[in-house]
N, C-alpha and C positions, 0 to 999 in steps of 0.2 A: 909890376907895374904901382904906381902909386895914384891914391884920388887927389886930384885937385879940386880945388874952391872955386865954379864959376859963378860970375856974380848974377844975382837975382833966382839961386837956387838956394836950397835950406841945407841946413844942416843939419845930420843924423842924430840929433840930442832927444830925446823924451824927456817931455816935461809929464812929473807925476801929475796923474788925475786926483781925483776927491779920495779915490779908496786908496791910492799909493800914498797922499799926505797924512791919511789918517793911520794906516799901516805903520810910516814913520814915526808919527808922531808918539803909537801906542809904543813903539819899540823904546821912543826916547824914556816915556814914563818907567815903563819898566828895568830900565837902567839906572833911573835917579830912584825908583823904588827900591832897588839892590844894594845904592848906597849903602844903607845902614849896617848891612852885613860888614862892611869894609873899615866900620870905625872900628882904632884901635883900642882896647882896653888895656888897664895895667895887669893883668893876671895873664895876657897873651905869651905863649911861647915865641920864642925867637923866629921859630919860624911859620909860626901862624903871622907872626909880625911883618916878616920879609912878603909873604906871599900877598898879604893885606895891601902893601906898600906897590908891589908889582900890578898886581889887580885896579890899583887906583891911577896909578900912572894912563895905563890903555884905557879906562873909563874915561879918567879927563882928557884925553886925548880925543876919544869917540863923541865927549858930548861935548868939546870945546870948554872945559874946564867947568860947567854948570853940576857935576858931581861931586866934586870938592866943596864947595859949598855945603850940599846936602849930607855930605862925609862930617863937615867939623860941626854942624848943627846936633848932630847924633852923639858925636862926641861931647860937646859941649853937654848936652841933655844927660846922657849917661852919667858924665862926671859930676852933674848935679843929683842926681838919685844917686849917688855914689856906688857906682859899677853894679849894681845887684846880681849879675851874669858872673861876678869874682868870688870862688867860695875861698874863706880863710884857710892858711897853709895848715897841712896834716899836721895833726899831734897838737893843735893850740886849740885849749881851751874857749869854748864862744860863752860871754857872757851877758846878761841882760838889765837893762836899764832900769833900774826904780820908777821913771817915765818914760817910755817910749818914745821915739821921732813917729810919726805920722807919715815921713818922707819913705820910708822902705825900708825894706832888710839889707843894709849895707852893713859891714864891719870894718873898722878901725884896728890895726893891728898896734895894740899898744905894749911897750916894754918898761917893766918897773924895775928900778935899778936901787940896790943900797949902797949910797956912798958914805954911810954913817959907820963908827968904830965897831960897834955891835947890832946883835939880830933887832928886826923888827918884824912885827907880827901886824896883818894888812887886813884892816875889814873894810867890806864892799856892801854897799845899801845896807849894813846894819847899826846898832848901837854896841857900840862895844860893852859898856855897862851894865845892858840889858842881861837878865839869866840867860844861860845857856848858849851865847850870841857865838857864832863858830868864825873862827877867821878864815880869812879868803888862803891866806897863804902866810909862813915866816918866811921874811928874806934874811939868809947871812950876808955879814960883810963881803962887799963886791960881787955878791952873786945877784941873777937878775929873773926876770921870771916873764912872758910873752903871754898876753893873753888879747884875744879878738873881743874887742867891745861892739856891741851892738849900738846905731845910733840914740841917742837921749839922753837924760840925767841919771848921772850916779854920785853918789856920798863915798869918798875915800876916807879912812880912817888909817892912821900909821900911829904906832906907839912904841919907844924902846922896851924890847924884853933881853933878858939871855944873860943876865949877870946880877949877882950879891944885890939884895934890896941896899938902898942908898944909892948907890953908883952909879946909879941911871940919872938922868934929867926925870923930873915928873910932868912932862908934857905929853901933849898929843895934839897930833899934826892931823885937821882934818881940811876939808875944798868939797866943795860941791861943783860937779866935773861936768861942762856940755860935751859930750861927742858930736858934732856938726857930720850930716851924711855924704859931705863932702871929703870928709878927713879919710885919708887912709892909712895912717900909722903916726904915733908920735911916742915920746919917750921922757919919764918922770921919771928924775933923781930924788932922792931922798938922800939929805947933807947933813951931816952934823948941825950944821944954824939952824935946820929946819927945828929943832927941838929945843931950844935955848928962849 
């Protein structure tokens, strides 16, 4: 037996009352508030990212795409703050800036590479001519070192070392470096031409 619509009769559709509309609105607000947890971070594992994309798809369908705008805004905010929830890789030394950035606790993975034919002694936020100044590291030819730089200003100084006196250039490489909180990583190569 099938139901038939007769002219003049009402359809069995219920219109949400005030309480129902409030409940639906509250559900939408809760769904959008949970969007921040679906923002993709650079330190997320592949299963984490897959799960977030899966959740974003169904949440986007349920909210007619409104959630995607909220998620993208959260990703932009986190990128500007340097993704503070992402720790530096295990075993990498964290170095602090001489003038820290007030933007947060983000770190950028920096790789120092020696492209010169001799060893290079590297100083960080120190005057190498000061008595008792300790170098950060000595980089041998073709070697590299990874450091996690906190956001802020640094002073890097490098000098050739490890050869007979008079056979090395008598030049000091010195730079002021500003690490922006949004930077996730960089590579700095010391070349022979930098010491001429």
